[in-house]
N, C-alpha and C positions, 0 to 999 in steps of 0.2 A: 483664276477665272474659270467658271464652268464651261465645258465645251457645249457648243450649240449643236444639236443633233440634226439640224436641217442641212442636207447636202446641197451643193451648188447645182442648179438646173442649167442645162446647156443653153447658151444664149441663142436667140433667134437670129437668123441671117437678116441683116439690114440692107435694104436696097435703096433707100432714099432717106434724106434728112428727116428725123422724126419731128412732129409738131410739138411746140413747147407745151401746150395744154395736155397732150397725150402723155408726154414724159412726166409732167408734173403729177398727173393723176396716178400714174404707175408708181412713181417714187413715193408719193403720199400714202397710197394704199398699202404699199409694201412695208414702209417704216412705221406707220401709225397703228398698224394692227396690233402692235405689242402693248398699246395703251388700253387699260381695262375698261374705261368708260367712254361713252359716246361723246360727252361734252369735252373730254380731254382730246379726243381725236379731232373734233371740230376746231379747238384752239390750236392744235398742232398744225392743221392745214392753214389756218389763218396766219400763223406766225411764219410758216414756210413761204406762203404767198407774199407776205409782207417783205421778207428778205429779198425776194426777186423783183418786187414791183416798186417798193418805196425808193424815192430818190434821196440822195444825201445819206446822212448817218442813219444806220438801221437801229435806232433806239426803240424801246417799247412804245414810247409816246408817238413817234413818227409812224410806226407800223400800225398802231391802233387808229391813227388819224386817217390813214389811207385804206383801212379795212372796208371791204364791201359788205360786211355783215355788222351785227351789233356789238362786236367785240370791243371791250373797253380797255383803256390803259391798265386799270387796276386788275382786271381779270387776266390779261396777258402777262402782266408782271407776276401774278401769283402762279400762273401756269409754268413759267420758266424758273422763277427764283424760289418760290415757297411751296410748291406742290411736292408730292411724294413719289411721283412716277420715276421709274428707273430708266436712265438713258442708255444703259449697256445693251439691252436687247435691240434697241433701235439702231445703235451703232453697228452691231453685228449684222443686222439686216441691211444696213447701208453697204457694208463691206461685201456681202454676198451680191447685192445688186450691181455694184461697180464691177466686181469680178465677172459677172455674167454679161456685162454690157461692153466690155472691151478686153482684148488680149493684153495681159500684163507682161511687160518686158523686164521690169525691175521695180523695186521698192526704194523710194527716196525718203530719207529722214531730213526734215527741214525745221530748224528752230524758228519760233515765232516770238517776237518781243512786242509787248504792248505797253506803251508809256502811259502812266497814270498820274493824275494830279495829286491824289491823296494816297493814304497808306492803309486804308481799311479793306480794300478788295482782296480776296483770297490770293495769297502768294506774293503780294507786292513787296518788293525789297529794293534796296539801293544796290545797283549793279553797274559795272563799267560796260558801256555799249561801244564795241569797237567801231561800228559803222558811223557813229557820230563823234567818237573820241572823247566821251565824257561819261560820268556816272549819273544815272537817272533813276527815278522810281519807276519800276517796270514789273509787269507780270512776265515770267519766262515759261514757255511751254515748248514742246516738240510735237510736230505733226508727222504722221506716216502717210505718204502719198503713193497710190498705185499709179504707175506710169506705163503708158503704151505709146504707140506711134503717133506723136503730135497730140497726145491726150494725157492729162493727169488729173487726179482727184484725191483729196484727203479722205482717209477712212478711219483714222484714229488719232487721238490727242492725249498728251500726258502733261500735267502741270509739274513744273519743278519747284518744289517747296523747300525753303531754307529752314535751318534750325530755329530761327526766330518765330516761325509759325508752328513747327512740329513739336517743339519743346515747351511751348506755352499753352497749357490746357485751356486757359480762358480764351485765348485767341482761336484755338482749334474749335472750341464749342461755338464761338460767335459766327463762324463761317461754315460750320458743319463738316470739317475735315474728317473723313472716315478713320476709324481706329487702325485700319491696316496700312495706312499711308506712313511710310518710314523715310528717314533721311537717306538721300542718295545723291551721288554726284551728277552733273549734267550729262556725262557720258553714260552712266548707268540709266538715267532717265531716258536718253535717246534709244538705247538698245532695248529697253523694256517697252517702249512705245511699239516697237515692232513685235516683240515676243508676246505681248498681251493680245495684239490683234491676231497673231498666228494661233494662239491657244484658244481663241474664241470662235473659230469658224472651221468646221470640218471641210477638208479639201482645199485648205489654204495653200496656194502654190508656192513652192520654194523658188525664189528668184533672187538675184544678187541685190544686196542692200547697198545703196550709194549714200554717202554721208560726208559732208565737209566737217571734219573733226578737228580743225585747226584751233578752235576756241574752246575745246572740251578736253577732258582727260581721255586719251586714246586707249589706254590699257584695258579699262573695263568694257569698252565697246568690242575690242578684239576678243576678250575673254568670254563675254556673254554670247556673241554671235558665233564664235568658234565652237563653244560648247554645244550650241544648238545645231551645228552643222550647216549654218547659213553662209553662203558665199558673200563676199563683201568687196567693195571698192571704196576706200577711204582716202580722202584728201588729208594729208598730215602736215604738221609744221616742219619747216626746214631743219629745225634742231632735233627732231625726234630721233632717238638713238636706235640703231640697228646694227646687225653684224653681217658683213658681206659673206655670201656663200660661194662666190666666184674665186678660185685660187689665184687668179690674175690680179686681184684687188687687195690693197692693204687692209689688214684687220680680218682676213678670212679665217684665221685660226681661232676665232672666238672674240677678238677685240671688238669694241663698240665704236662706231663712228656716227656722226649725224647723217641724216638722209641727204642733206645738201652735199656733204663731203663725199659720200658714196657715189652720188650721181655725177659729181665733178670728175671723180676718178674713172667713171665709166662712160664719159662723154664720147668715146670712140665708138660706142654701140649705137649712136644716134642714126635715125633714118627718117625720111619724109613720110608722113601719113596723111592720106587724103580722105576726109570725111564727107559724107553726103547728107543732105537734108531729108525730110520726110518724103519728098517727091522723088528722091533719087538723084537730085542735081548736086554737083560739086559745091560744097558749102564752105569748108575751111581746110587749110593746109597747115599741118603741124610738123614740128621736128620732135621726135620722141625717141627715148632710149629706155630699155628695161634691163634690170639686173636682179639676179636671185639674191635674196637676203634671208636672214633669220632674226627672230626676236632675241635680243641679248640674254645670256644666261642669268644675268642679274636683274632682269626685268620683273615686273610685278604681275604679269599675266600668268594665270594659273593653268591654262590649257597646255598640253604637251608641245614642245618646240616643233615647228614644222617650217618648211621652206615657203617663202612668200615671194612676191615679185614687187619690186619698187620701180615705178614708172616716173620718169621726168619728162615734162612736155613744155613746149612754148611755141608760139606762132612762128611760122617760117619767116625769117628776116628780122625777127625781134630778139630780145634778150632770151637767154636760156639757162636753166629751166625756170619757168614762171609758176609751174604747178608740180607738186610731188604727190603721187598716189601710191597707196599700199593695197595689194589685193592678194587673195589666195587663189585666184584664177590663173594658176601657174602655166597652164597650157595655152592660154589665150595670148594672142599677139597684141601689140600696142593699139591697133585700130579698134578692136572690140572693147578694150578697156577705156580708151578715150571716148568711144561712143557712149558707153555707160556713164562716164564722168560728165559728159555734156548734158545728161538729163537733169542735173542740178539747175542749169540755166533754164531749161524748159519749165521746171517747177517754179522757179523764181518768176518767170513770165506769167504763168497761170495764176500764181498767187496775186500778183499785182493786177492782172486784167480781170480776174473772176473772183477769187476768194475775198480780196479786199472789197470788191464792188458789192458783194452780197453780205458784207458786214461781219466777217469772221473776227475782227478785232473790236467790234462795237458793243460788246456786252458791258453794261454799266452797273450790274448788280455786284453783290459781295460774296455770295455763297459758292462753295466748291461745286455742288451739284448743279446750281444755276449756270455756272460757267460751262460745265460739260454739256448741259442740255442745249444751251445756245450754240456751242461749238458743233454739236452733232447736227442740229437743224441747219446751221450755216453750211456745213459740209454737204448736206443733202441738197441745199440750194445751189451750191457749186456744181454738183453732179448734174442737176437739171440744166443749168446754164451751159455747161461744157457739152453735154450730149445734144444740145439744140443750137449750138453755135454754128451759124451758116458759113463761117470762114474755114471750118474744118471739114475734111473730106469724109463723108458718111461711109465710104467704102472701107475705112479703117476700123470700123466698129465690128466686133463680134462676127467676123466673116468665117 
């Protein structure tokens, strides 16, 4: 991806909650200026407004029905699904806008599963969905979320495409999958969602990447983020193999144990950790333990071996550990790592309360570019809704 030469402008100090119309106008003008034609910019504004104003499913038909202008269902469908405008400059502009609007503490990678009735939409395949315990026809993607204090907003998306789509030229052409899309694992897809965004914006801040990698292949995530020099906090499966680096633990001479076994042997390192919410009030009490580990020599990760920290955590008074996290923040204590890990729950909340409400999963078309155009405008709608949410403290923005 080509670097965007526009540097981030310093964000203005915000003294009060911005009005929805003012933020909408600012976002629309910032993002839509990449469109070459005036009629396209008009359609983009209509679509963005529809995502914010339409009740129920954000289908093209429903957006057109509530449009304040003469936009028709056919013209909006063509604008999203069949037009030729490039969504990448708009997504880079969105990233710059979000970065200038809130101080980013971390980047969160969050998979998004969209259940589909048919099999013709781009990327749809039969997959096992752990959250429902069965195999379904779904689109699988990964979103990159910028996360600040009580604020989060998606800035990039990547579709995970299976060999059934990538190795069938007829299917590729039918949904316009670009020639440079290649087969990758879900872990690679997740890491590249972050790396693509970083490569596209000058001044992109290096912050820890937080990711629940239990249902993915962990090795390529470690490999790609490690090679890029990006700090990470990954939730890993109990069975993930690691080598203890503490001489007091079994296996420290190079043997491999599961993360669960290592943490059981290190349970004497546990201590209470008190986390606070966005207002500084005591929120949660955890029991956490950390131990130095290495990736086993027989592992598939290609980056040079280095010490990492394995953290085990559970709520005080409950079973322990209920969560296992791997991080290269070796000098951080358990509280900062747990605070970063908790951002996954913040993104889950904002996904349900905002992203789903503005229709991030409502695209009904079939094309690759149409999916990305919708995801980009829905992410912009999310940013507008987040930045004007009266339940969030305006003092946390860009101060």
